[in-house]
KEDRENNU-108581 format. One record per residue (C-alpha): x, y, z. Coordinates in steps of 0.1 Angstrom, whole numbers, plus 5000, padded with zeros to 4 digits. Example, Ala and Ser with C-alpha at 12.3 -4.5 7.8 and 13.67 -1.06 7.14 Angstrom:
((5123; 4955; 5078)) ((5137; 4989; 5071)) 
***
This chain:
((5517; 5012; 4667)) ((5482; 5020; 4678)) ((5456; 5004; 4695)) ((5419; 5020; 4699)) ((5434; 5054; 4694)) ((5463; 5049; 4716)) ((5498; 5052; 4703)) ((5523; 5027; 4716)) ((5558; 5041; 4711)) ((5594; 5033; 4720)) ((5611; 5056; 4747)) ((5648; 5069; 4743)) ((5655; 5045; 4774)) ((5644; 5014; 4753)) ((5611; 5008; 4769)) ((5579; 5011; 4752)) ((5551; 5036; 4764)) ((5516; 5045; 4760)) ((5487; 5064; 4782)) ((5448; 5062; 4786)) ((5423; 5081; 4805)) ((5401; 5070; 4829)) ((5363; 5080; 4836)) ((5375; 5110; 4857)) ((5395; 5121; 4827)) ((5428; 5110; 4847)) ((5458; 5102; 4830)) ((5475; 5067; 4835)) ((5509; 5056; 4817)) ((5519; 5022; 4810)) ((5555; 5008; 4803)) ((5569; 4976; 4787)) ((5599; 4961; 4779)) ((5583; 4951; 4746)) ((5560; 4967; 4726)) ((5538; 4935; 4730)) ((5541; 4934; 4770)) ((5528; 4972; 4766)) ((5498; 4965; 4744)) ((5490; 4936; 4770)) ((5488; 4958; 4801)) ((5472; 4985; 4778)) ((5442; 4961; 4769)) ((5442; 4946; 4806)) ((5438; 4987; 4819)) ((5411; 4994; 4796)) ((5391; 4963; 4804)) ((5393; 4973; 4839)) ((5380; 5009; 4831)) ((5352; 4993; 4810)) ((5342; 4968; 4840)) ((5343; 4996; 4865)) ((5319; 5020; 4842)) ((5297; 4987; 4839)) ((5291; 4983; 4872)) ((5286; 5020; 4880)) ((5258; 5022; 4858)) ((5227; 5023; 4880)) ((5199; 4999; 4876)) ((5161; 4998; 4885)) ((5169; 4970; 4907)) ((5201; 4988; 4925)) ((5179; 5021; 4931)) ((5147; 5006; 4942)) ((5171; 4989; 4969)) ((5182; 5023; 4979)) ((5149; 5040; 4977)) ((5137; 5011; 5002)) ((5166; 5015; 5026)) ((5164; 5053; 5028)) ((5128; 5062; 5025)) ((5106; 5033; 5032)) ((5123; 5013; 5058)) ((5127; 5039; 5084)) ((5090; 5052; 5079)) ((5068; 5026; 5067)) ((5046; 5000; 5092)) ((5058; 4968; 5087)) ((5027; 4953; 5069)) ((5028; 4986; 5046)) ((5066; 4977; 5039)) ((5056; 4940; 5034)) ((5032; 4950; 5005)) ((5056; 4976; 4989)) ((5084; 4950; 4988)) ((5057; 4925; 4975)) ((5046; 4948; 4945)) ((5084; 4954; 4937)) ((5092; 4919; 4937)) ((5070; 4913; 4908)) ((5087; 4939; 4888)) ((5118; 4917; 4881)) ((5115; 4925; 4841)) ((5125; 4958; 4851)) ((5156; 4951; 4875)) ((5184; 4952; 4851)) ((5173; 4982; 4831)) ((5196; 5014; 4835)) ((5174; 5038; 4854)) ((5180; 5064; 4825)) ((5167; 5037; 4800)) ((5132; 5033; 4820)) ((5109; 5053; 4794)) ((5073; 5059; 4796)) ((5066; 5036; 4765)) ((5081; 5009; 4785)) ((5064; 5014; 4817)) ((5033; 5015; 4795)) ((5038; 4984; 4781)) ((5048; 4967; 4816)) ((5017; 4982; 4834)) ((4994; 4972; 4804)) ((5003; 4938; 4805)) ((4988; 4936; 4844)) ((4953; 4926; 4839)) ((4939; 4935; 4873)) ((4932; 4973; 4872)) ((4935; 4976; 4913)) ((4971; 4958; 4911)) ((4978; 4980; 4884)) ((4972; 5008; 4902)) ((4991; 4996; 4931)) ((5018; 4991; 4910)) ((5020; 5026; 4896)) ((5018; 5041; 4930)) ((5048; 5023; 4939)) ((5067; 5031; 4905)) ((5059; 5065; 4906)) ((5071; 5073; 4943)) ((5101; 5056; 4939)) ((5110; 5072; 4904)) ((5100; 5105; 4920)) ((5126; 5102; 4944)) ((5153; 5095; 4916)) ((5143; 5128; 4902)) ((5147; 5144; 4934)) ((5184; 5129; 4937)) ((5193; 5143; 4901)) ((5193; 5107; 4888)) ((5165; 5113; 4863)) ((5156; 5146; 4848)) ((5120; 5136; 4848)) ((5096; 5109; 4861)) ((5085; 5084; 4832)) ((5054; 5076; 4850)) ((5040; 5114; 4844)) ((5031; 5105; 4808)) ((5014; 5077; 4811)) ((4983; 5070; 4796)) ((4964; 5040; 4816)) ((4925; 5031; 4820)) ((4913; 5050; 4853)) ((4909; 5028; 4882)) ((4873; 5030; 4898)) ((4872; 5013; 4930)) ((4839; 4996; 4936)) ((4817; 5017; 4961)) ((4803; 4998; 4991)) ((4771; 4998; 5000)) ((4756; 4997; 5034)) ((4733; 4969; 5045)) ((4694; 4977; 5045)) ((4678; 4979; 5079)) ((4658; 4949; 5073)) ((4692; 4931; 5062)) ((4707; 4943; 5090)) ((4684; 4926; 5113)) ((4685; 4891; 5096)) ((4725; 4896; 5097)) ((4725; 4901; 5136)) ((4701; 4873; 5141)) ((4725; 4852; 5120)) ((4754; 4863; 5140)) ((4738; 4851; 5172)) ((4740; 4819; 5162)) ((4775; 4817; 5146)) ((4811; 4809; 5166)) ((4825; 4843; 5157)) ((4794; 4864; 5154)) ((4805; 4889; 5181)) ((4835; 4896; 5160)) ((4811; 4905; 5131)) ((4790; 4928; 5154)) ((4816; 4945; 5165)) ((4825; 4958; 5128)) ((4786; 4965; 5126)) ((4781; 4983; 5164)) ((4811; 5000; 5167)) ((4823; 5006; 5131)) ((4860; 4987; 5138)) ((4880; 4973; 5111)) ((4881; 4933; 5111)) ((4919; 4935; 5118)) ((4910; 4958; 5150)) ((4890; 4930; 5160)) ((4913; 4901; 5157)) ((4933; 4910; 5191)) ((4906; 4922; 5208)) ((4902; 4911; 5244)) ((4874; 4920; 5271)) ((4904; 4938; 5291)) ((4900; 4965; 5262)) ((4865; 4973; 5272)) ((4862; 4995; 5303)) ((4823; 4987; 5315)) ((4822; 5015; 5343)) ((4832; 5042; 5319)) ((4815; 5025; 5287)) ((4846; 5027; 5263)) ((4862; 5007; 5242)) ((4900; 5011; 5236)) ((4915; 5006; 5202)) ((4954; 5003; 5205)) ((4966; 4973; 5185)) ((4956; 4952; 5153)) ((4969; 4920; 5135)) ((4986; 4930; 5104)) ((4984; 4912; 5068)) ((5014; 4887; 5080)) ((4991; 4878; 5109)) ((5017; 4900; 5134)) ((5008; 4921; 5162)) ((5010; 4957; 5151)) ((4997; 4990; 5160)) ((4964; 5002; 5141)) ((4965; 5016; 5105)) ((4974; 5049; 5113)) ((4980; 5076; 5142)) ((4942; 5085; 5143)) ((4933; 5048; 5142)) ((4947; 5045; 5178)) ((4915; 5056; 5196)) ((4893; 5055; 5224)) ((4856; 5052; 5213)) ((4822; 5051; 5233)) ((4809; 5014; 5240)) ((4774; 5016; 5225)) ((4746; 4998; 5240)) ((4739; 4974; 5215)) ((4775; 4963; 5219)) ((4774; 4959; 5255)) ((4739; 4938; 5252)) ((4755; 4914; 5227)) ((4787; 4909; 5249)) ((4766; 4897; 5279)) ((4746; 4878; 5253)) ((4774; 4859; 5231)) ((4806; 4841; 5236)) ((4835; 4865; 5231)) ((4857; 4851; 5204)) ((4875; 4861; 5178)) ((4889; 4846; 5144)) ((4924; 4853; 5136)) ((4931; 4838; 5101)) ((4916; 4855; 5068)) ((4902; 4823; 5061)) ((4882; 4817; 5092)) ((4869; 4852; 5089)) ((4855; 4851; 5054)) ((4842; 4817; 5056)) ((4820; 4823; 5086)) ((4809; 4858; 5070)) ((4801; 4841; 5042)) ((4778; 4815; 5062)) ((4764; 4842; 5082)) ((4752; 4861; 5050)) ((4738; 4831; 5035)) ((4719; 4822; 5067)) ((4706; 4858; 5064)) ((4698; 4853; 5028)) ((4719; 4887; 5019)) ((4744; 4888; 4991)) ((4770; 4912; 4974)) ((4785; 4925; 5006)) ((4818; 4921; 5022)) ((4833; 4922; 5058)) ((4840; 4959; 5055)) ((4803; 4964; 5044)) ((4798; 4964; 5080)) ((4817; 4994; 5087)) ((4801; 5011; 5060)) ((4767; 5003; 5075)) ((4782; 5018; 5109)) ((4789; 5051; 5094)) ((4757; 5052; 5075)) ((4735; 5047; 5104)) ((4756; 5075; 5119)) ((4745; 5099; 5095)) ((4710; 5083; 5096)) ((4710; 5093; 5135)) ((4721; 5129; 5126)) ((4756; 5125; 5143)) ((4781; 5150; 5132)) ((4804; 5137; 5105)) ((4834; 5148; 5125)) ((4823; 5128; 5155)) ((4817; 5098; 5132)) ((4852; 5104; 5120)) ((4867; 5102; 5156)) ((4848; 5070; 5163)) ((4858; 5053; 5128)) ((4895; 5066; 5133)) ((4898; 5084; 5100)) ((4927; 5109; 5092)) ((4900; 5130; 5076)) ((4865; 5140; 5077)) ((4865; 5135; 5037)) ((4869; 5100; 5042)) ((4838; 5096; 5061)) ((4819; 5116; 5039)) ((4830; 5104; 5005)) ((4844; 5069; 5011)) ((4820; 5055; 5039)) ((4788; 5074; 5040)) ((4764; 5059; 5015)) ((4729; 5067; 5028)) ((4702; 5044; 5020)) ((4675; 5051; 4997)) ((4647; 5045; 5021)) ((4664; 5069; 5044)) ((4668; 5099; 5015)) ((4632; 5096; 5009)) ((4624; 5102; 5045)) ((4648; 5136; 5043)) ((4631; 5143; 5008)) ((4595; 5144; 5025)) ((4611; 5161; 5056)) ((4618; 5190; 5037)) ((4588; 5189; 5013)) ((4567; 5192; 5044)) ((4586; 5219; 5058)) ((4572; 5244; 5036)) ((4535; 5235; 5049)) ((4538; 5252; 5079)) 
***
């Protein structure tokens, strides 16, 4: 008698016998008093082997848990780890797929189903890093993200307030409960998260400095600043000191409070098309207009590289550029 290529035969001692090999090619013998008993034992053994093989198939869901535990949880800040896990939670359609079956085509279809370009880019960044680590651990031969052809994501370029808009914005801030908070972003180049936990104890009025060593993260929990270079001490500029002496020092904690007050201030100032982060852009632009060296601005803003200061934040206004053109043209008159 044969079952799935395995012969069940009777031994000289009267027992029935067969054998099978497990995944590691190790031989196992099965005995039974009758042919039927031997057959049932063989079926049960083969079932266990198959179940074990199924369990050992590494799915994307299993791998992403391992990737998070070994590579992300020990290194990422709590806020960044939270965002990474949030993106992964949206990829449940990939969880049950064996890692070897995640193809470029499947990822292309999945990512193109995400309509928001910015979100699509975030998901791609997470997937690429996760699967790169799988390649480095010999779980995949190549990263299926490498051959994706997705529309290029272009981040919106922020613009700086004009000098006239800045004056109107400052006047509106002076009449708002949280106006001082927005002026700190404009006058000191702070991120809004860096302002939320600021107290007057962070200011050294004798030395005229401001220390930034904490921030409120996306989960509204106290955290360290965005990066190592964001943990900094910067000069306390004169406009800031004057505003502190004039306005109530009150910081909004929730995003809802921040954005509702920012919107109200912009409406009162009759300006449109800006975000809270535009205030930081404006600070960088004013530094450029004042002739501050980019490396100094980099330090004040807490950027990790000077390229971030030059390429991302400094958008010199047209009126300043026109003045520079006139300055260059008249240079040849002497």
